C-alpha positions as CSV (number, residue, x, y, z in Angstrom):
1,X,-66.6,-15.3,32.3
2,X,-65.1,-12.5,34.3
3,X,-62.1,-14.6,35.1
4,X,-61.4,-15.2,31.5
5,X,-61.6,-11.5,30.7
6,X,-58.8,-10.6,33.1
7,X,-55.4,-10.8,31.4
8,X,-52.9,-12.7,33.4
9,X,-49.2,-11.7,33.0
10,X,-47.6,-14.1,30.6
11,X,-44.0,-15.1,30.6
12,X,-42.1,-14.0,27.5
13,X,-40.6,-16.7,25.4
14,X,-36.8,-16.8,25.6
15,X,-35.1,-14.5,23.2
16,X,-33.7,-16.3,20.2
17,X,-29.9,-15.8,19.7
18,X,-29.1,-13.5,16.9
19,X,-26.9,-15.3,14.4
20,X,-23.5,-13.7,13.7
21,X,-23.5,-12.5,10.2
22,X,-20.5,-13.8,8.3
23,X,-19.5,-11.8,5.2
24,X,-19.3,-13.9,2.1
25,X,-15.9,-13.9,0.4
26,X,-15.2,-10.9,-1.9
27,X,-16.0,-11.8,-5.5
28,X,-14.6,-8.7,-7.2
29,X,-10.9,-9.3,-7.7
30,X,-10.1,-5.6,-7.8
31,X,-11.4,-5.1,-4.2
32,X,-9.5,-8.0,-2.7
33,X,-6.3,-7.2,-0.8
34,X,-3.2,-7.9,-2.8
35,X,-0.8,-10.5,-1.6
36,X,2.7,-9.6,-2.7
37,X,5.1,-12.4,-3.5
38,X,8.5,-12.2,-5.1
39,X,7.6,-11.6,-8.8
40,X,10.3,-9.9,-10.9
41,X,8.3,-10.0,-14.1
42,X,5.4,-8.1,-12.5
43,X,8.0,-5.7,-10.9
44,X,9.5,-5.1,-14.3
45,X,6.0,-4.3,-15.7
46,X,5.3,-1.8,-12.9
47,X,8.8,-0.3,-13.3
48,X,8.3,0.2,-17.1
49,X,4.9,1.8,-16.4
50,X,6.6,4.1,-13.9
51,X,9.2,5.1,-16.5
52,X,6.4,6.0,-18.9
53,X,4.7,8.2,-16.3
54,X,8.0,9.9,-15.3
55,X,8.6,10.8,-19.0
56,X,5.1,12.1,-19.2
57,X,5.5,14.2,-16.1
58,X,2.9,12.4,-14.0
59,X,5.0,12.0,-10.9
60,X,2.2,10.7,-8.7
61,X,1.4,7.9,-11.1
62,X,5.1,7.1,-11.5
63,X,5.6,7.0,-7.7
64,X,2.6,4.6,-7.4
65,X,4.0,2.3,-10.1
66,X,7.6,2.3,-8.6
67,X,6.1,1.6,-5.2
68,X,4.3,-1.4,-6.7
69,X,7.5,-2.6,-8.3
70,X,9.3,-2.5,-4.9
71,X,6.5,-4.6,-3.4
72,X,6.8,-7.2,-6.1
73,X,10.6,-7.2,-5.8
74,X,11.8,-5.7,-2.5
75,X,15.5,-6.4,-3.4
76,X,15.6,-4.3,-6.6
77,X,17.6,-1.1,-5.8
78,X,16.8,0.7,-9.1
79,X,13.1,0.6,-8.3
80,X,13.7,2.3,-4.9
81,X,16.0,4.9,-6.5
82,X,13.4,5.8,-9.1
83,X,10.7,5.9,-6.4
84,X,12.8,8.3,-4.5
85,X,13.3,10.5,-7.5
86,X,9.5,10.5,-8.3
87,X,8.7,11.4,-4.7
88,X,11.3,14.2,-4.7
89,X,9.7,15.7,-7.8
90,X,6.3,15.5,-6.1
91,X,7.9,17.5,-3.1
92,X,7.1,14.5,-0.8
93,X,10.5,14.7,0.8
94,X,9.8,12.3,3.7
95,X,8.8,9.6,1.3
96,X,11.8,10.4,-0.9
97,X,14.1,10.2,2.1
98,X,12.6,6.8,3.0
99,X,13.0,5.5,-0.5
100,X,16.6,6.6,-0.6
101,X,17.2,4.9,2.7
102,X,15.8,1.7,1.4
103,X,17.9,2.0,-1.7
104,X,21.0,2.3,0.4
105,X,19.8,-0.6,2.5
106,X,19.4,-2.8,-0.5
107,X,22.6,-1.5,-2.3
108,X,25.0,-0.3,0.4
109,X,28.0,-0.5,-1.9
110,X,26.4,1.3,-4.9
111,X,28.7,3.7,-6.8
112,X,26.4,6.6,-6.1
113,X,25.9,5.8,-2.4
114,X,27.8,8.9,-1.1
115,X,25.9,11.1,-3.6
116,X,22.6,9.6,-2.4
117,X,23.6,10.3,1.3
118,X,24.4,13.9,0.4
119,X,21.1,14.2,-1.4
120,X,19.2,12.8,1.6
121,X,20.9,15.3,3.9
122,X,20.0,18.2,1.6
123,X,16.3,17.3,1.4
124,X,14.2,19.8,3.2
125,X,12.4,18.3,6.3
126,X,8.7,18.9,6.0
């Protein structure tokens, strides 16, 4: 009886591997990352909304809409020009300069190209 009362060290069972948790696909469409493809109709909708916000004086909302328009149609110079104007009014001069640069990249022979270059040079560096 004494022998049975003494506890003998027992080997631990091997540890079970912890399964890797795989996240299920996102169900909420609003939280999914947008994939931008060339879509001039969507770009026009975003551009029109940007114009609405510019007239209203909400330059941040306008800049967001113009930026969306440039993502849907990255070859549309007018969207880059309006984005630059909205960013300039928000006093976001670096973003305005970048938008003007992309405008000139897309439309290097634009009538107002020299005017835009002068405007870019006159923007304060922040």
